[in-house]
GUZA-423481 format. One record per residue (C-alpha): residue in one letter; chain; x, y, z. Coordinates in steps of 0.05 Angstrom, whole numbers, plus 5000, padded with zeros to 4 digits. Each point is the difference from the previous one (the first is absolute). Example, Ala and Ser with C-alpha at 12.3 -4.5 7.8 and 13.67 -1.06 7.14 Angstrom:
// residues 2
{pt 'A','A',{5246,4910,5156}}
{pt 'S','A',{5027,5069,4987}}
This chain:
// residues 302
{pt 'M','A',{2806,7318,6649}}
{pt 'T','A',{5030,4943,4960}}
{pt 'W','A',{5044,4980,5059}}
{pt 'G','A',{4939,4995,5047}}
{pt 'R','A',{4961,4961,4947}}
{pt 'G','A',{5058,4952,4992}}
{pt 'W','A',{5004,4985,5074}}
{pt 'G','A',{4924,4991,5001}}
{pt 'M','A',{5005,4949,4944}}
{pt 'K','A',{5056,4963,5036}}
{pt 'G','A',{4958,4999,5064}}
{pt 'S','A',{4941,4971,4962}}
{pt 'I','A',{5043,4947,4967}}
{pt 'Y','A',{5029,4982,5068}}
{pt 'R','A',{4931,4993,5031}}
{pt 'M','A',{4976,4958,4942}}
{pt 'N','A',{5060,4953,5006}}
{pt 'K','A',{4988,4995,5075}}
{pt 'I','A',{4926,4983,4988}}
{pt 'K','A',{5019,4947,4948}}
{pt 'K','A',{5049,4968,5049}}
{pt 'Q','A',{4947,4998,5055}}
{pt 'V','A',{4949,4970,4953}}
{pt 'L','A',{5049,4947,4978}}
{pt 'L','A',{5019,4986,5072}}
{pt 'Y','A',{4927,4992,5021}}
{pt 'F','A',{4986,4956,4939}}
{pt 'L','A',{5058,4954,5020}}
{pt 'L','A',{4977,4998,5072}}
{pt 'V','A',{4929,4982,4980}}
{pt 'A','A',{5025,4946,4952}}
{pt 'L','A',{5045,4972,5054}}
{pt 'S','A',{4943,5001,5051}}
{pt 'V','A',{4954,4963,4951}}
{pt 'A','A',{5054,4948,4987}}
{pt 'I','A',{5009,4989,5076}}
{pt 'L','A',{4926,4999,5017}}
{pt 'F','A',{4977,4957,4942}}
{pt 'P','A',{5021,4933,5032}}
{pt 'F','A',{4962,5019,5063}}
{pt 'V','A',{4938,5017,4958}}
{pt 'V','A',{5005,4932,4966}}
{pt 'M','A',{5009,4966,5067}}
{pt 'I','A',{4939,5033,5030}}
{pt 'S','A',{4959,4986,4938}}
{pt 'T','A',{5021,4927,4999}}
{pt 'S','A',{4980,4992,5074}}
{pt 'L','A',{4929,5021,4982}}
{pt 'K','A',{4991,4952,4941}}
{pt 'S','A',{4981,4927,4993}}
{pt 'L','A',{5050,4949,4974}}
{pt 'N','A',{4964,4994,4933}}
{pt 'E','A',{5001,5075,4991}}
{pt 'I','A',{5075,5003,5017}}
{pt 'R','A',{5016,4948,4946}}
{pt 'V','A',{4958,5034,4945}}
{pt 'S','A',{5037,5030,4941}}
{pt 'P','A',{5009,5057,4986}}
{pt 'Y','A',{5012,5021,5072}}
{pt 'K','A',{4954,5054,5027}}
{pt 'I','A',{5021,5046,5056}}
{pt 'L','A',{4931,5012,5031}}
{pt 'P','A',{4962,4938,5024}}
{pt 'E','A',{4929,4989,4974}}
{pt 'V','A',{4977,4983,5071}}
{pt 'F','A',{5037,5024,5062}}
{pt 'R','A',{5009,4937,5042}}
{pt 'F','A',{5017,5025,5070}}
{pt 'D','A',{4986,4930,5025}}
{pt 'N','A',{5069,4981,4976}}
{pt 'Y','A',{5029,5033,5062}}
{pt 'R','A',{4955,4959,5046}}
{pt 'A','A',{5016,4937,4961}}
{pt 'F','A',{5074,5015,5007}}
{pt 'F','A',{4997,5004,5076}}
{pt 'Q','A',{4960,4935,5001}}
{pt 'S','A',{5052,4964,4958}}
{pt 'G','A',{5050,4993,5057}}
{pt 'N','A',{5022,5021,5069}}
{pt 'W','A',{5013,5071,4977}}
{pt 'A','A',{4983,5033,5066}}
{pt 'L','A',{5059,4963,5032}}
{pt 'Y','A',{5046,5017,4942}}
{pt 'F','A',{4983,5074,5003}}
{pt 'Y','A',{5008,4999,5076}}
{pt 'N','A',{5069,4968,4994}}
{pt 'S','A',{5022,5052,4948}}
{pt 'A','A',{4972,5056,5042}}
{pt 'V','A',{5038,4976,5062}}
{pt 'V','A',{5065,4991,4960}}
{pt 'A','A',{4995,5069,4967}}
{pt 'T','A',{4978,5038,5062}}
{pt 'V','A',{5050,4969,5049}}
{pt 'T','A',{5059,5007,4952}}
{pt 'T','A',{4981,5072,4985}}
{pt 'V','A',{4993,5021,5073}}
{pt 'V','A',{5063,4964,5024}}
{pt 'S','A',{5041,5023,4939}}
{pt 'I','A',{4981,5073,5010}}
{pt 'L','A',{5018,4997,5073}}
{pt 'T','A',{5066,4964,4992}}
{pt 'N','A',{5022,5037,4938}}
{pt 'A','A',{4982,5068,5030}}
{pt 'I','A',{5038,4986,5065}}
{pt 'A','A',{5061,4973,4963}}
{pt 'G','A',{4998,5057,4949}}
{pt 'Y','A',{4997,5051,5056}}
{pt 'A','A',{5059,4966,5036}}
{pt 'F','A',{5043,5000,4937}}
{pt 'A','A',{4980,5071,4980}}
{pt 'R','A',{5001,5038,5066}}
{pt 'L','A',{5040,4961,5051}}
{pt 'H','A',{5075,4992,5005}}
{pt 'F','A',{5030,4932,5019}}
{pt 'Y','A',{5061,4959,4983}}
{pt 'G','A',{4995,4961,4934}}
{pt 'K','A',{4938,5036,4975}}
{pt 'D','A',{5022,5007,4928}}
{pt 'F','A',{5024,4928,4996}}
{pt 'L','A',{4936,4973,5030}}
{pt 'F','A',{4958,5041,4952}}
{pt 'R','A',{5038,4976,4939}}
{pt 'F','A',{4996,4929,5026}}
{pt 'A','A',{4924,5007,5008}}
{pt 'L','A',{4994,5025,4928}}
{pt 'I','A',{5025,4933,4976}}
{pt 'G','A',{4928,4978,5008}}
{pt 'M','A',{4981,5046,4942}}
{pt 'M','A',{5050,4964,4955}}
{pt 'V','A',{4981,4928,5016}}
{pt 'P','A',{4934,4975,4970}}
{pt 'M','A',{4953,4964,5047}}
{pt 'Q','A',{5000,4939,4955}}
{pt 'T','A',{5074,4987,5014}}
{pt 'V','A',{4990,4995,5075}}
{pt 'M','A',{4934,4964,5003}}
{pt 'I','A',{5030,4932,5017}}
{pt 'P','A',{5040,5026,5061}}
{pt 'I','A',{4938,5039,5023}}
{pt 'Y','A',{4957,4938,4991}}
{pt 'L','A',{5048,4960,5044}}
{pt 'K','A',{5000,5056,5053}}
{pt 'V','A',{4924,5002,5001}}
{pt 'K','A',{4997,4924,5005}}
{pt 'T','A',{5048,4997,5059}}
{pt 'I','A',{4972,5056,5044}}
{pt 'P','A',{5003,4974,5072}}
{pt 'L','A',{4935,4982,5035}}
{pt 'A','A',{4958,5011,4938}}
{pt 'G','A',{4961,4947,4963}}
{pt 'G','A',{5022,4944,5046}}
{pt 'N','A',{5074,5019,5001}}
{pt 'N','A',{5042,4993,5062}}
{pt 'L','A',{5048,5053,5028}}
{pt 'L','A',{5050,4981,4946}}
{pt 'G','A',{4949,5010,4944}}
{pt 'Q','A',{4994,4926,4985}}
{pt 'G','A',{4943,4950,4997}}
{pt 'G','A',{4945,5042,4968}}
{pt 'I','A',{4984,5045,4941}}
{pt 'G','A',{5011,5068,5033}}
{pt 'M','A',{4959,5054,4967}}
{pt 'L','A',{4991,4964,4934}}
{pt 'N','A',{4929,5002,4973}}
{pt 'T','A',{4981,5059,5045}}
{pt 'T','A',{4984,5073,4987}}
{pt 'W','A',{5056,5021,5048}}
{pt 'G','A',{5049,4959,4960}}
{pt 'V','A',{4981,5041,4939}}
{pt 'I','A',{5007,5065,5039}}
{pt 'A','A',{5067,4987,5034}}
{pt 'P','A',{5048,5015,4941}}
{pt 'L','A',{4959,5061,4977}}
{pt 'M','A',{5000,5041,5064}}
{pt 'A','A',{5061,5042,4983}}
{pt 'G','A',{5038,5021,4938}}
{pt 'A','A',{5061,5039,4979}}
{pt 'F','A',{4961,5044,4951}}
{pt 'G','A',{4955,5027,5055}}
{pt 'L','A',{5061,5014,5044}}
{pt 'F','A',{5034,5038,4943}}
{pt 'L','A',{4936,5039,4985}}
{pt 'C','A',{4991,5022,5073}}
{pt 'K','A',{5073,5017,5010}}
{pt 'Q','A',{5002,5045,4939}}
{pt 'F','A',{4937,5035,5022}}
{pt 'F','A',{5022,5011,5071}}
{pt 'E','A',{5066,5029,4977}}
{pt 'S','A',{4962,5057,4966}}
{pt 'F','A',{4980,5029,5068}}
{pt 'P','A',{5044,5057,5026}}
{pt 'I','A',{5047,4984,5057}}
{pt 'S','A',{4972,5060,5037}}
{pt 'L','A',{4935,4961,5011}}
{pt 'D','A',{5037,4948,5042}}
{pt 'E','A',{5040,5053,5037}}
{pt 'A','A',{4938,5040,5019}}
{pt 'A','A',{4963,4938,5024}}
{pt 'K','A',{5059,4977,5042}}
{pt 'I','A',{5006,5069,5032}}
{pt 'D','A',{4928,4992,5022}}
{pt 'G','A',{5019,4933,5032}}
{pt 'C','A',{4972,4955,4946}}
{pt 'S','A',{5030,4930,4997}}
{pt 'N','A',{5015,4964,4935}}
{pt 'S','A',{4939,4954,5007}}
{pt 'R','A',{4953,5058,5014}}
{pt 'L','A',{5031,5041,4944}}
{pt 'F','A',{4988,4942,4952}}
{pt 'F','A',{4927,4986,5019}}
{pt 'T','A',{4976,5071,5013}}
{pt 'I','A',{5037,5039,4946}}
{pt 'Y','A',{5029,4956,4946}}
{pt 'I','A',{4942,4952,4992}}
{pt 'P','A',{4946,5055,4992}}
{pt 'L','A',{5044,5036,4950}}
{pt 'S','A',{5013,4936,4960}}
{pt 'K','A',{4930,4985,4975}}
{pt 'P','A',{5020,5005,4926}}
{pt 'I','A',{5057,4949,5004}}
{pt 'L','A',{4963,4954,5048}}
{pt 'A','A',{4938,5001,4954}}
{pt 'T','A',{5045,4983,4941}}
{pt 'L','A',{5031,4943,5038}}
{pt 'A','A',{4931,4976,5023}}
{pt 'I','A',{4974,4996,4929}}
{pt 'L','A',{5062,4963,4975}}
{pt 'K','A',{5003,4951,5057}}
{pt 'F','A',{4925,4985,5001}}
{pt 'T','A',{5000,4989,4925}}
{pt 'D','A',{5060,4953,5006}}
{pt 'G','A',{4969,4961,5057}}
{pt 'W','A',{4932,4996,4966}}
{pt 'N','A',{5029,4975,4934}}
{pt 'Q','A',{5047,4948,5030}}
{pt 'Y','A',{4999,4936,4960}}
{pt 'T','A',{5066,4963,4996}}
{pt 'W','A',{5015,4998,5075}}
{pt 'P','A',{4930,4977,5021}}
{pt 'L','A',{5004,4948,4944}}
{pt 'I','A',{5064,4972,5031}}
{pt 'I','A',{4979,5002,5073}}
{pt 'T','A',{4927,4980,4998}}
{pt 'N','A',{4966,4936,4976}}
{pt 'S','A',{4928,5008,5026}}
{pt 'D','A',{4946,5051,5010}}
{pt 'K','A',{5025,5018,5069}}
{pt 'G','A',{5053,5050,4977}}
{pt 'R','A',{4982,5008,4926}}
{pt 'T','A',{4996,5072,4974}}
{pt 'V','A',{4951,5027,4950}}
{pt 'Q','A',{5052,5007,4944}}
{pt 'L','A',{5020,4928,5008}}
{pt 'A','A',{4928,4978,5002}}
{pt 'L','A',{4985,5040,4936}}
{pt 'A','A',{5058,4966,4964}}
{pt 'M','A',{4974,4932,5021}}
{pt 'F','A',{4930,5019,4978}}
{pt 'R','A',{5029,5021,4933}}
{pt 'G','A',{5037,4934,4994}}
{pt 'S','A',{4937,4957,5004}}
{pt 'S','A',{4981,4956,4940}}
{pt 'V','A',{4944,5046,4977}}
{pt 'V','A',{5016,5074,5010}}
{pt 'K','A',{4939,5040,5019}}
{pt 'W','A',{5022,5067,4974}}
{pt 'D','A',{4938,5036,5024}}
{pt 'L','A',{5013,4979,5073}}
{pt 'L','A',{5075,5009,4994}}
{pt 'M','A',{4993,5071,4976}}
{pt 'A','A',{4949,5014,5055}}
{pt 'G','A',{5050,4975,5051}}
{pt 'T','A',{5056,5040,4969}}
{pt 'I','A',{4958,5063,5005}}
{pt 'V','A',{4985,4987,5074}}
{pt 'T','A',{5073,4988,5016}}
{pt 'C','A',{5018,5068,4971}}
{pt 'I','A',{4952,5038,5045}}
{pt 'P','A',{5040,5001,5066}}
{pt 'V','A',{5063,5027,4966}}
{pt 'L','A',{4958,5051,4961}}
{pt 'I','A',{4966,5024,5064}}
{pt 'L','A',{5066,5008,5036}}
{pt 'F','A',{5031,5038,4942}}
{pt 'L','A',{4940,5048,4995}}
{pt 'A','A',{5002,5012,5075}}
{pt 'L','A',{5075,5016,5001}}
{pt 'Q','A',{5007,5029,4931}}
{pt 'K','A',{5012,5071,5024}}
{pt 'Y','A',{5056,4979,5046}}
{pt 'Y','A',{5028,4952,4948}}
{pt 'V','A',{5007,5056,4949}}
{pt 'Q','A',{5033,5045,5052}}
{pt 'G','A',{5050,4945,5017}}
{pt 'I','A',{5019,4990,4927}}
{pt 'V','A',{5007,5075,4987}}
{pt 'T','A',{5041,5010,5064}}
{pt 'D','A',{5049,4944,4982}}
{pt 'G','A',{5003,5024,4929}}
{pt 'I','A',{5018,5071,5020}}
{pt 'K','A',{5051,4975,5050}}
{pt 'G','A',{5032,4954,4949}}
């Protein structure tokens, strides 16, 4: 009787300790979530206030009057439709092309056998070790001397190439070593019997890739899509170097220039910042399920 009572007490203590750990974990998660979300709450609140209300002390989170006109005033303060269009083109084209090229290259390195495969893959991974900032000048010169673009002749001389254009911003972003590495690692997780069964049925490598591997690769492709779209949408340094007019200016560059004006209109700046976050947020919410699957799959494999 004493023995059974002792085990019962130990079980109760174990359950109590487990509950305490869960409560502590949930408390830490809630505190971390509040710390992460608080700047966004302040940003939204500021976008709905007047300048006088923003400057008042002490600072109040909730505005006295919700000024939704700030968003309309923001779009009227510049050629924002063009800036958003440029960023949308840059982010969309780089995402689509990157997914296609990285998936094809990753499939080739993971499932095909050819001479020098390991050397070429390691050579491609150098791109993950070299920051973009260190190669911007050579890339700039390449973009400037593209033949038959921007008034250039066949030798790439006499004009400006793709400088000050949206396609000039896109060109260096259309592929990347990280996406190649991600796709290769994912494709290597498929069993070799899948390839053998498809080839017995007369399936070519291209058909195998597009009809079997691509449909089964939604998690990793969604992960890559979110990462590439976010990177393309948030580009700042490269558009700053390559553009000098509204023609190819992206929204992040335009926001920085708006912030750098003599009198900062914080209400309009915060309204614009909120709007620029919406496309990335929509994409993440749409692909969230696949994104989580991709992270879990890579984590288990690793």
